[in-house]
C-alpha beads as a LAMMPS data file, in Angstrom:
LAMMPS data file: protein, C-alpha beads

389 atoms
388 bonds

1 atom types
1 bond types

-500.0 500.0 xlo xhi
-500.0 500.0 ylo yhi
-500.0 500.0 zlo zhi

Masses

1 110.0

Atoms # bond

1 1 1 -253.598 -451.997 171.456
2 1 1 -254.018 -454.282 168.866
3 1 1 -251.599 -457.083 167.295
4 1 1 -250.964 -454.833 164.835
5 1 1 -249.778 -451.847 167.201
6 1 1 -247.833 -454.443 169.369
7 1 1 -245.803 -455.730 166.100
8 1 1 -244.895 -451.799 164.751
9 1 1 -243.545 -451.230 168.195
10 1 1 -241.604 -454.346 168.445
11 1 1 -239.982 -453.402 165.170
12 1 1 -239.529 -449.579 165.201
13 1 1 -239.315 -448.946 168.894
14 1 1 -238.309 -451.909 170.739
15 1 1 -237.524 -450.456 174.004
16 1 1 -240.825 -449.325 174.029
17 1 1 -242.288 -452.476 173.403
18 1 1 -239.925 -454.059 176.291
19 1 1 -241.233 -451.091 178.591
20 1 1 -245.014 -451.654 178.041
21 1 1 -244.982 -455.428 177.763
22 1 1 -242.930 -455.085 181.538
23 1 1 -245.923 -452.944 182.696
24 1 1 -248.732 -454.877 181.096
25 1 1 -247.170 -458.461 182.877
26 1 1 -245.599 -457.307 186.216
27 1 1 -248.101 -454.286 187.325
28 1 1 -250.124 -455.639 189.504
29 1 1 -253.640 -454.273 190.193
30 1 1 -253.839 -453.249 193.902
31 1 1 -257.312 -453.757 194.329
32 1 1 -260.425 -454.749 192.917
33 1 1 -263.619 -452.812 193.604
34 1 1 -265.959 -455.312 192.483
35 1 1 -264.614 -458.053 194.861
36 1 1 -266.953 -459.324 197.558
37 1 1 -264.536 -458.329 200.475
38 1 1 -264.339 -454.970 199.065
39 1 1 -268.235 -454.138 198.848
40 1 1 -268.269 -452.531 201.877
41 1 1 -266.177 -449.617 201.363
42 1 1 -266.292 -449.532 197.677
43 1 1 -270.073 -449.723 197.521
44 1 1 -270.496 -451.653 194.595
45 1 1 -273.333 -453.568 195.873
46 1 1 -275.603 -450.600 195.274
47 1 1 -276.763 -449.884 191.909
48 1 1 -276.352 -446.147 192.581
49 1 1 -272.651 -446.420 193.618
50 1 1 -272.155 -448.913 190.353
51 1 1 -273.538 -446.083 188.408
52 1 1 -271.351 -443.675 190.212
53 1 1 -268.430 -445.710 189.037
54 1 1 -269.730 -446.256 185.512
55 1 1 -269.637 -442.106 185.383
56 1 1 -266.145 -442.086 186.692
57 1 1 -264.319 -444.420 184.149
58 1 1 -266.828 -441.926 181.370
59 1 1 -265.521 -438.624 182.575
60 1 1 -261.811 -439.622 183.605
61 1 1 -259.736 -442.009 181.772
62 1 1 -256.567 -440.927 183.220
63 1 1 -257.921 -440.855 187.166
64 1 1 -260.064 -443.625 187.307
65 1 1 -257.651 -446.329 187.372
66 1 1 -255.488 -444.897 190.268
67 1 1 -258.559 -443.594 192.305
68 1 1 -259.958 -447.182 192.345
69 1 1 -256.644 -448.368 194.146
70 1 1 -256.851 -446.263 196.862
71 1 1 -257.245 -448.036 200.320
72 1 1 -260.407 -448.585 201.930
73 1 1 -263.802 -445.833 201.482
74 1 1 -260.747 -443.288 200.190
75 1 1 -261.498 -444.447 196.789
76 1 1 -265.356 -444.343 196.693
77 1 1 -265.190 -440.850 198.609
78 1 1 -262.917 -439.477 195.616
79 1 1 -264.705 -441.099 193.191
80 1 1 -267.933 -438.920 194.382
81 1 1 -265.662 -435.732 194.828
82 1 1 -264.472 -436.114 191.231
83 1 1 -267.877 -436.527 189.983
84 1 1 -269.319 -433.467 191.920
85 1 1 -266.462 -431.125 190.629
86 1 1 -266.707 -432.789 187.352
87 1 1 -270.545 -431.690 187.389
88 1 1 -269.869 -428.301 188.599
89 1 1 -267.204 -428.037 185.777
90 1 1 -269.803 -429.246 182.951
91 1 1 -272.074 -426.395 184.037
92 1 1 -269.262 -423.875 183.861
93 1 1 -267.830 -425.027 180.714
94 1 1 -271.100 -425.016 178.696
95 1 1 -271.483 -421.994 176.761
96 1 1 -274.994 -423.098 175.286
97 1 1 -276.189 -422.274 178.997
98 1 1 -277.411 -418.460 179.258
99 1 1 -275.687 -416.575 181.634
100 1 1 -278.730 -415.749 183.646
101 1 1 -279.189 -419.272 184.255
102 1 1 -275.535 -420.414 184.803
103 1 1 -274.610 -417.663 187.559
104 1 1 -277.405 -418.624 189.715
105 1 1 -276.822 -422.504 189.054
106 1 1 -272.905 -422.360 189.805
107 1 1 -273.575 -420.690 192.942
108 1 1 -276.042 -422.778 194.295
109 1 1 -274.312 -426.082 193.457
110 1 1 -273.101 -426.964 196.844
111 1 1 -276.766 -427.047 197.792
112 1 1 -278.202 -428.973 194.768
113 1 1 -275.237 -431.810 195.165
114 1 1 -277.168 -432.907 198.532
115 1 1 -280.748 -432.067 197.760
116 1 1 -282.216 -435.453 197.020
117 1 1 -283.477 -436.182 193.602
118 1 1 -281.959 -432.928 191.766
119 1 1 -280.790 -433.256 188.800
120 1 1 -280.027 -431.074 185.386
121 1 1 -281.162 -431.445 181.967
122 1 1 -280.180 -428.005 180.311
123 1 1 -276.926 -428.535 179.126
124 1 1 -276.494 -428.517 175.395
125 1 1 -276.861 -431.907 173.324
126 1 1 -273.194 -431.893 172.383
127 1 1 -271.661 -431.409 175.870
128 1 1 -269.686 -434.556 176.513
129 1 1 -270.658 -435.192 180.245
130 1 1 -274.267 -433.940 180.162
131 1 1 -275.451 -437.602 181.359
132 1 1 -273.601 -437.163 184.236
133 1 1 -275.926 -433.845 185.413
134 1 1 -279.165 -435.949 183.810
135 1 1 -278.446 -438.654 186.434
136 1 1 -277.046 -436.490 189.378
137 1 1 -279.864 -437.079 191.691
138 1 1 -277.698 -440.725 191.757
139 1 1 -274.308 -438.787 192.709
140 1 1 -276.649 -436.819 195.175
141 1 1 -277.847 -439.958 196.915
142 1 1 -274.188 -441.612 197.530
143 1 1 -272.782 -438.131 198.618
144 1 1 -275.655 -438.222 201.194
145 1 1 -274.253 -441.780 202.432
146 1 1 -270.647 -440.402 203.022
147 1 1 -269.544 -439.878 206.526
148 1 1 -270.160 -435.981 207.770
149 1 1 -266.480 -435.229 207.796
150 1 1 -265.910 -436.317 204.267
151 1 1 -269.352 -434.796 203.039
152 1 1 -268.295 -431.729 204.971
153 1 1 -265.137 -431.211 202.898
154 1 1 -266.676 -431.821 199.500
155 1 1 -269.208 -429.567 200.310
156 1 1 -267.133 -426.618 201.108
157 1 1 -264.739 -427.089 198.359
158 1 1 -267.726 -427.063 195.892
159 1 1 -268.552 -423.791 197.348
160 1 1 -265.509 -422.073 197.175
161 1 1 -264.884 -423.119 193.601
162 1 1 -268.424 -422.507 192.150
163 1 1 -268.109 -418.986 193.557
164 1 1 -264.784 -418.569 191.469
165 1 1 -265.939 -420.652 188.378
166 1 1 -269.204 -418.282 188.231
167 1 1 -266.796 -415.063 188.680
168 1 1 -264.817 -416.341 185.398
169 1 1 -267.650 -417.824 183.677
170 1 1 -269.447 -414.119 183.989
171 1 1 -266.762 -412.256 182.477
172 1 1 -266.734 -414.829 179.707
173 1 1 -270.168 -414.367 178.867
174 1 1 -269.908 -410.349 178.831
175 1 1 -266.748 -410.411 176.786
176 1 1 -267.415 -413.291 174.258
177 1 1 -264.224 -415.116 175.275
178 1 1 -262.166 -416.342 178.579
179 1 1 -259.143 -414.144 178.510
180 1 1 -256.395 -413.733 181.328
181 1 1 -254.393 -410.571 181.503
182 1 1 -251.728 -411.207 184.280
183 1 1 -249.964 -413.813 186.228
184 1 1 -252.064 -413.105 189.318
185 1 1 -255.447 -413.785 187.582
186 1 1 -253.882 -416.994 185.969
187 1 1 -252.813 -417.885 189.580
188 1 1 -256.570 -417.123 190.736
189 1 1 -258.068 -419.046 187.996
190 1 1 -255.675 -422.145 188.551
191 1 1 -256.714 -422.121 192.135
192 1 1 -260.067 -422.314 191.754
193 1 1 -260.322 -425.209 189.380
194 1 1 -257.060 -426.979 190.482
195 1 1 -255.491 -425.816 193.662
196 1 1 -258.869 -426.024 195.784
197 1 1 -259.027 -429.836 194.738
198 1 1 -255.488 -430.002 196.268
199 1 1 -256.764 -428.509 199.520
200 1 1 -259.951 -431.162 198.989
201 1 1 -257.635 -434.205 198.767
202 1 1 -255.416 -433.168 201.579
203 1 1 -258.257 -432.785 203.689
204 1 1 -259.959 -435.984 202.714
205 1 1 -256.723 -438.003 203.186
206 1 1 -256.578 -436.203 206.717
207 1 1 -260.085 -437.354 207.478
208 1 1 -259.669 -440.705 206.405
209 1 1 -256.719 -441.376 208.752
210 1 1 -254.690 -442.622 206.586
211 1 1 -252.363 -439.511 206.611
212 1 1 -251.379 -437.240 209.517
213 1 1 -254.193 -434.707 210.732
214 1 1 -252.121 -431.584 209.701
215 1 1 -251.963 -432.620 206.230
216 1 1 -255.386 -431.328 205.759
217 1 1 -253.754 -427.681 206.926
218 1 1 -250.761 -427.896 204.291
219 1 1 -252.856 -425.358 201.717
220 1 1 -249.954 -423.641 200.377
221 1 1 -248.254 -426.937 199.087
222 1 1 -251.942 -428.326 198.496
223 1 1 -252.760 -425.540 195.847
224 1 1 -249.220 -426.110 194.590
225 1 1 -249.819 -429.224 193.494
226 1 1 -252.799 -428.572 192.050
227 1 1 -251.198 -425.626 190.212
228 1 1 -248.228 -427.873 188.663
229 1 1 -251.075 -429.922 187.019
230 1 1 -253.655 -427.701 185.950
231 1 1 -250.593 -425.343 184.295
232 1 1 -248.930 -428.231 182.758
233 1 1 -252.407 -428.963 180.870
234 1 1 -252.889 -425.629 179.894
235 1 1 -249.446 -425.204 178.335
236 1 1 -250.097 -428.722 176.672
237 1 1 -253.451 -427.855 175.144
238 1 1 -252.192 -424.452 173.698
239 1 1 -253.682 -424.966 170.132
240 1 1 -257.070 -426.681 171.260
241 1 1 -257.744 -423.791 173.674
242 1 1 -256.915 -420.876 171.434
243 1 1 -259.325 -422.517 168.612
244 1 1 -262.002 -422.449 170.995
245 1 1 -261.178 -419.156 172.182
246 1 1 -260.114 -420.085 175.446
247 1 1 -257.242 -418.044 176.291
248 1 1 -255.831 -419.189 179.618
249 1 1 -252.034 -418.417 179.128
250 1 1 -251.599 -414.676 180.448
251 1 1 -251.030 -411.655 178.329
252 1 1 -248.286 -410.508 180.988
253 1 1 -246.200 -413.569 179.581
254 1 1 -246.400 -413.611 175.825
255 1 1 -247.544 -409.949 175.557
256 1 1 -243.768 -408.816 175.807
257 1 1 -242.633 -410.813 172.839
258 1 1 -244.842 -408.579 170.477
259 1 1 -247.811 -410.603 170.197
260 1 1 -251.418 -408.798 170.283
261 1 1 -253.362 -412.121 170.084
262 1 1 -252.206 -415.642 170.810
263 1 1 -253.077 -417.309 167.590
264 1 1 -250.042 -414.884 165.957
265 1 1 -247.697 -417.581 167.972
266 1 1 -248.469 -420.524 165.177
267 1 1 -248.177 -417.940 162.484
268 1 1 -245.637 -418.250 159.768
269 1 1 -242.296 -416.716 160.733
270 1 1 -243.255 -416.475 164.783
271 1 1 -242.115 -419.698 166.027
272 1 1 -239.127 -418.090 167.884
273 1 1 -240.956 -415.651 169.793
274 1 1 -243.247 -417.965 170.230
275 1 1 -240.924 -420.277 171.845
276 1 1 -240.068 -417.836 174.039
277 1 1 -243.463 -417.485 175.428
278 1 1 -243.827 -420.843 175.773
279 1 1 -240.506 -421.189 177.792
280 1 1 -242.060 -418.144 179.807
281 1 1 -245.065 -420.516 180.603
282 1 1 -242.930 -423.303 181.390
283 1 1 -240.688 -421.519 183.786
284 1 1 -244.020 -420.288 185.514
285 1 1 -244.890 -423.793 185.794
286 1 1 -241.678 -425.147 187.297
287 1 1 -241.858 -422.626 190.164
288 1 1 -244.446 -425.276 191.863
289 1 1 -242.043 -427.991 191.235
290 1 1 -240.546 -428.224 194.810
291 1 1 -243.646 -427.480 196.627
292 1 1 -244.922 -430.606 194.948
293 1 1 -241.878 -432.852 195.737
294 1 1 -242.407 -431.477 199.394
295 1 1 -245.868 -432.347 199.652
296 1 1 -245.331 -435.959 198.285
297 1 1 -242.458 -436.070 201.305
298 1 1 -245.198 -435.907 203.794
299 1 1 -247.482 -439.127 202.389
300 1 1 -247.224 -442.014 204.201
301 1 1 -249.724 -444.345 202.552
302 1 1 -248.737 -445.890 199.631
303 1 1 -252.096 -445.749 197.427
304 1 1 -252.288 -442.012 198.682
305 1 1 -248.449 -441.528 197.557
306 1 1 -249.139 -443.281 193.902
307 1 1 -252.108 -441.492 193.408
308 1 1 -250.783 -438.211 194.019
309 1 1 -247.255 -439.083 192.609
310 1 1 -248.362 -440.668 189.276
311 1 1 -249.966 -437.400 187.787
312 1 1 -246.817 -435.207 189.298
313 1 1 -244.311 -437.005 187.320
314 1 1 -246.371 -437.261 184.097
315 1 1 -246.826 -433.212 184.399
316 1 1 -243.152 -432.728 184.593
317 1 1 -242.451 -435.411 181.951
318 1 1 -245.160 -433.231 179.695
319 1 1 -243.441 -430.138 180.259
320 1 1 -240.286 -431.386 179.043
321 1 1 -241.883 -432.465 176.204
322 1 1 -243.247 -429.216 175.342
323 1 1 -240.255 -427.083 176.074
324 1 1 -238.885 -426.052 172.964
325 1 1 -241.243 -428.305 171.065
326 1 1 -242.820 -426.553 167.754
327 1 1 -244.861 -429.461 167.364
328 1 1 -247.071 -427.940 170.512
329 1 1 -248.376 -424.467 168.591
330 1 1 -249.741 -426.835 165.903
331 1 1 -251.661 -429.979 167.545
332 1 1 -252.016 -431.148 171.208
333 1 1 -248.845 -433.574 171.913
334 1 1 -248.763 -436.275 174.781
335 1 1 -245.930 -438.377 176.266
336 1 1 -245.563 -441.855 174.743
337 1 1 -247.586 -444.937 176.239
338 1 1 -244.325 -446.570 177.183
339 1 1 -243.128 -443.235 178.728
340 1 1 -246.025 -443.418 180.867
341 1 1 -245.785 -446.875 181.821
342 1 1 -242.338 -446.643 182.626
343 1 1 -242.899 -443.513 184.644
344 1 1 -245.732 -445.607 186.616
345 1 1 -243.705 -448.150 187.675
346 1 1 -240.691 -445.616 188.684
347 1 1 -243.263 -443.631 191.127
348 1 1 -243.126 -445.440 194.086
349 1 1 -241.411 -443.280 196.807
350 1 1 -240.242 -439.581 197.201
351 1 1 -236.489 -440.306 196.307
352 1 1 -237.384 -441.943 193.221
353 1 1 -239.746 -439.470 191.978
354 1 1 -237.284 -436.738 193.250
355 1 1 -234.867 -438.273 190.780
356 1 1 -237.597 -438.135 187.731
357 1 1 -237.863 -434.457 188.294
358 1 1 -234.454 -433.898 188.229
359 1 1 -233.844 -435.938 185.075
360 1 1 -236.565 -433.899 183.392
361 1 1 -235.169 -430.811 184.830
362 1 1 -231.911 -431.881 183.179
363 1 1 -233.466 -432.374 180.128
364 1 1 -235.332 -429.167 179.951
365 1 1 -231.934 -427.380 180.911
366 1 1 -230.066 -429.155 178.084
367 1 1 -232.623 -427.812 175.307
368 1 1 -232.337 -424.240 176.602
369 1 1 -230.703 -422.012 174.464
370 1 1 -228.823 -419.023 175.496
371 1 1 -230.567 -416.498 172.888
372 1 1 -234.150 -417.359 175.104
373 1 1 -234.785 -414.228 177.254
374 1 1 -235.946 -416.834 180.216
375 1 1 -232.607 -418.848 179.659
376 1 1 -230.826 -417.671 182.889
377 1 1 -234.195 -418.340 185.292
378 1 1 -235.002 -421.560 183.507
379 1 1 -231.216 -422.646 184.295
380 1 1 -232.022 -421.477 188.029
381 1 1 -235.387 -423.121 188.248
382 1 1 -234.169 -426.379 186.868
383 1 1 -230.950 -426.177 189.332
384 1 1 -233.450 -426.005 192.433
385 1 1 -235.517 -429.094 190.972
386 1 1 -232.217 -430.958 191.176
387 1 1 -231.142 -429.243 194.615
388 1 1 -234.362 -430.609 196.388
389 1 1 -233.297 -434.197 195.050

Bonds

1 1 1 2
2 1 2 3
3 1 3 4
4 1 4 5
5 1 5 6
6 1 6 7
7 1 7 8
8 1 8 9
9 1 9 10
10 1 10 11
11 1 11 12
12 1 12 13
13 1 13 14
14 1 14 15
15 1 15 16
16 1 16 17
17 1 17 18
18 1 18 19
19 1 19 20
20 1 20 21
21 1 21 22
22 1 22 23
23 1 23 24
24 1 24 25
25 1 25 26
26 1 26 27
27 1 27 28
28 1 28 29
29 1 29 30
30 1 30 31
31 1 31 32
32 1 32 33
33 1 33 34
34 1 34 35
35 1 35 36
36 1 36 37
37 1 37 38
38 1 38 39
39 1 39 40
40 1 40 41
41 1 41 42
42 1 42 43
43 1 43 44
44 1 44 45
45 1 45 46
46 1 46 47
47 1 47 48
48 1 48 49
49 1 49 50
50 1 50 51
51 1 51 52
52 1 52 53
53 1 53 54
54 1 54 55
55 1 55 56
56 1 56 57
57 1 57 58
58 1 58 59
59 1 59 60
60 1 60 61
61 1 61 62
62 1 62 63
63 1 63 64
64 1 64 65
65 1 65 66
66 1 66 67
67 1 67 68
68 1 68 69
69 1 69 70
70 1 70 71
71 1 71 72
72 1 72 73
73 1 73 74
74 1 74 75
75 1 75 76
76 1 76 77
77 1 77 78
78 1 78 79
79 1 79 80
80 1 80 81
81 1 81 82
82 1 82 83
83 1 83 84
84 1 84 85
85 1 85 86
86 1 86 87
87 1 87 88
88 1 88 89
89 1 89 90
90 1 90 91
91 1 91 92
92 1 92 93
93 1 93 94
94 1 94 95
95 1 95 96
96 1 96 97
97 1 97 98
98 1 98 99
99 1 99 100
100 1 100 101
101 1 101 102
102 1 102 103
103 1 103 104
104 1 104 105
105 1 105 106
106 1 106 107
107 1 107 108
108 1 108 109
109 1 109 110
110 1 110 111
111 1 111 112
112 1 112 113
113 1 113 114
114 1 114 115
115 1 115 116
116 1 116 117
117 1 117 118
118 1 118 119
119 1 119 120
120 1 120 121
121 1 121 122
122 1 122 123
123 1 123 124
124 1 124 125
125 1 125 126
126 1 126 127
127 1 127 128
128 1 128 129
129 1 129 130
130 1 130 131
131 1 131 132
132 1 132 133
133 1 133 134
134 1 134 135
135 1 135 136
136 1 136 137
137 1 137 138
138 1 138 139
139 1 139 140
140 1 140 141
141 1 141 142
142 1 142 143
143 1 143 144
144 1 144 145
145 1 145 146
146 1 146 147
147 1 147 148
148 1 148 149
149 1 149 150
150 1 150 151
151 1 151 152
152 1 152 153
153 1 153 154
154 1 154 155
155 1 155 156
156 1 156 157
157 1 157 158
158 1 158 159
159 1 159 160
160 1 160 161
161 1 161 162
162 1 162 163
163 1 163 164
164 1 164 165
165 1 165 166
166 1 166 167
167 1 167 168
168 1 168 169
169 1 169 170
170 1 170 171
171 1 171 172
172 1 172 173
173 1 173 174
174 1 174 175
175 1 175 176
176 1 176 177
177 1 177 178
178 1 178 179
179 1 179 180
180 1 180 181
181 1 181 182
182 1 182 183
183 1 183 184
184 1 184 185
185 1 185 186
186 1 186 187
187 1 187 188
188 1 188 189
189 1 189 190
190 1 190 191
191 1 191 192
192 1 192 193
193 1 193 194
194 1 194 195
195 1 195 196
196 1 196 197
197 1 197 198
198 1 198 199
199 1 199 200
200 1 200 201
201 1 201 202
202 1 202 203
203 1 203 204
204 1 204 205
205 1 205 206
206 1 206 207
207 1 207 208
208 1 208 209
209 1 209 210
210 1 210 211
211 1 211 212
212 1 212 213
213 1 213 214
214 1 214 215
215 1 215 216
216 1 216 217
217 1 217 218
218 1 218 219
219 1 219 220
220 1 220 221
221 1 221 222
222 1 222 223
223 1 223 224
224 1 224 225
225 1 225 226
226 1 226 227
227 1 227 228
228 1 228 229
229 1 229 230
230 1 230 231
231 1 231 232
232 1 232 233
233 1 233 234
234 1 234 235
235 1 235 236
236 1 236 237
237 1 237 238
238 1 238 239
239 1 239 240
240 1 240 241
241 1 241 242
242 1 242 243
243 1 243 244
244 1 244 245
245 1 245 246
246 1 246 247
247 1 247 248
248 1 248 249
249 1 249 250
250 1 250 251
251 1 251 252
252 1 252 253
253 1 253 254
254 1 254 255
255 1 255 256
256 1 256 257
257 1 257 258
258 1 258 259
259 1 259 260
260 1 260 261
261 1 261 262
262 1 262 263
263 1 263 264
264 1 264 265
265 1 265 266
266 1 266 267
267 1 267 268
268 1 268 269
269 1 269 270
270 1 270 271
271 1 271 272
272 1 272 273
273 1 273 274
274 1 274 275
275 1 275 276
276 1 276 277
277 1 277 278
278 1 278 279
279 1 279 280
280 1 280 281
281 1 281 282
282 1 282 283
283 1 283 284
284 1 284 285
285 1 285 286
286 1 286 287
287 1 287 288
288 1 288 289
289 1 289 290
290 1 290 291
291 1 291 292
292 1 292 293
293 1 293 294
294 1 294 295
295 1 295 296
296 1 296 297
297 1 297 298
298 1 298 299
299 1 299 300
300 1 300 301
301 1 301 302
302 1 302 303
303 1 303 304
304 1 304 305
305 1 305 306
306 1 306 307
307 1 307 308
308 1 308 309
309 1 309 310
310 1 310 311
311 1 311 312
312 1 312 313
313 1 313 314
314 1 314 315
315 1 315 316
316 1 316 317
317 1 317 318
318 1 318 319
319 1 319 320
320 1 320 321
321 1 321 322
322 1 322 323
323 1 323 324
324 1 324 325
325 1 325 326
326 1 326 327
327 1 327 328
328 1 328 329
329 1 329 330
330 1 330 331
331 1 331 332
332 1 332 333
333 1 333 334
334 1 334 335
335 1 335 336
336 1 336 337
337 1 337 338
338 1 338 339
339 1 339 340
340 1 340 341
341 1 341 342
342 1 342 343
343 1 343 344
344 1 344 345
345 1 345 346
346 1 346 347
347 1 347 348
348 1 348 349
349 1 349 350
350 1 350 351
351 1 351 352
352 1 352 353
353 1 353 354
354 1 354 355
355 1 355 356
356 1 356 357
357 1 357 358
358 1 358 359
359 1 359 360
360 1 360 361
361 1 361 362
362 1 362 363
363 1 363 364
364 1 364 365
365 1 365 366
366 1 366 367
367 1 367 368
368 1 368 369
369 1 369 370
370 1 370 371
371 1 371 372
372 1 372 373
373 1 373 374
374 1 374 375
375 1 375 376
376 1 376 377
377 1 377 378
378 1 378 379
379 1 379 380
380 1 380 381
381 1 381 382
382 1 382 383
383 1 383 384
384 1 384 385
385 1 385 386
386 1 386 387
387 1 387 388
388 1 388 389
């Protein structure tokens, strides 16, 4: 932030100014991956791994910092796990790649990820993460350096994810748009793109020895954690996705309010029913909240806990921001920087995270209106969150 932004914050949002100042002054970086003592586990002494860290910074501003603070070789391993899945996602997202090319490429991506020297320059020039695949041989070099236990998890998750993505990509190519009809299909899509990430992370945490061996077997809780984060993003990104003809909201939820197409929800005069659809989506996301809290309760390593807890508290805060907020239908909205900093500083143990979830659940309930067909269910869902705490 520049001096002008700080001054404006001081004048118009003094509490936020104080929160951000406290964050920048007192929130300590837990680890410096560039430090000489960290080279054996961070790999910073190798040009190939330094390039992978650069790719992480370029492709994930939100996760990069917390990944780097993970203990020992977990940071490097999860950095590479993220880049492999980002590479896979970059192929799947690119609508300029013909389906006849995309299908075999997606379904063999787990093999390409360990094939020395392989890279791909077939993405469209405007694809934002194109360069990652152009230099993918660098990622492969580092993946092949990982211990067999880590490598096995990454390749297995990549294999499961690529086939699910390929199925949805084929459907999009043949219909001309990404369209989800039922809640069951929505859950399946989110499982492929996020639930499997949760499973992979749990298995990597177990393989590292920093978490209990049985954590890697908590597939339902791992999946729920991933679905909470993914569904929150899908709710928040409504307008952008609709304009790109990506209809991730299942029609089973919004179709009951008289809409034939999702774009009708931001048409003049549609706000009330659009907000009923919005509350239905948030209700669906809230069913994963207590599972996420239960998952966090099992974590023992502080850096692993922070890595998982911070996105979870950001998710519940984002759901509250979106709930009954008409601006969400017009543009992407985000929680303010000071709020994010405050959440990061508080997300240090299961009890405090449970309290955060309860606070935002109460705020959601306070904004709910009896005219909403989901009112009773929203009240029950918020109550469950607070009962857990």
